[in-house]
C-alpha positions in Angstrom: -20.3 12.8 -41.4 -16.7 13.9 -41.0 -17.7 17.3 -39.6 -20.0 15.9 -37.1 -17.4 13.6 -35.7 -15.0 16.6 -35.4 -17.6 18.5 -33.4 -18.2 15.5 -31.1 -14.4 15.0 -30.7 -14.1 18.7 -29.8 -16.8 18.5 -27.2 -15.3 15.3 -25.8 -11.9 16.9 -25.6 -13.5 20.0 -23.9 -15.2 17.8 -21.3 -12.0 15.8 -20.7 -10.1 19.1 -20.1 -12.9 20.4 -17.8 -12.7 17.2 -15.7 -9.0 17.6 -15.4 -9.4 21.2 -14.2 -12.1 20.1 -11.7 -9.8 17.3 -10.3 -7.0 19.8 -9.9 -9.3 22.3 -8.1 -10.5 19.5 -5.8 -6.9 18.4 -4.9 -6.0 22.0 -4.3 -9.1 22.6 -2.1 -8.3 19.4 -0.1 -4.7 20.5 0.5 -5.8 24.0 1.6 -8.5 22.5 4.0 -6.0 20.1 5.5 -3.6 22.9 6.1 -6.3 25.0 7.8 -7.3 22.1 10.0 -3.7 21.3 10.9 -3.1 24.9 11.9 -6.3 25.1 13.9 -5.5 21.9 15.8 -1.9 23.1 16.5 -3.3 26.4 17.9 -5.6 24.5 20.3 -2.7 22.7 22.0 -4.3 19.3 21.5 -2.1 16.3 22.5 -1.3 13.4 20.3 -2.6 9.9 21.1 0.9 8.8 22.0 1.2 11.7 24.5 -2.2 10.9 26.0 -1.4 7.2 26.4 2.0 8.0 28.0 0.4 10.3 30.6 -2.3 7.8 31.2 0.2 5.1 31.9 2.1 7.4 34.3 -1.1 8.2 36.2 -2.0 4.5 36.5 1.5 3.7 37.8 1.2 6.6 40.3 -2.2 5.2 41.5 -0.7 1.8 42.0 2.2 3.2 43.9 -0.1 5.3 46.1 -2.2 2.2 46.9 0.9 0.2 47.8 2.2 3.0 50.1 -1.2 3.4 51.7 -1.3 -0.3 52.5 2.3 -0.1 53.9 1.4 2.9 56.1 -1.7 1.0 57.4 0.5 -2.0 58.2 3.0 0.2 60.0 0.3 1.9 62.0 -1.1 -1.4 63.2 2.2 -2.3 64.7 
């Protein structure tokens, strides 16, 4: 009975170690993949959401100013 428990304990320890190695490999693969994706995105000159929102706000403001100037010009032309 003692021998059998030792064998089961050894198998259990082996499986625990294998799971630890698998978890480490998973973490390493995730880190490598994240690095690859970050480099790929950086090479593509994508803009951040903050940059996009800032330019969008500037464009909206420019449109509003253009509409105001257009109305002002039309009013001056009527005089």
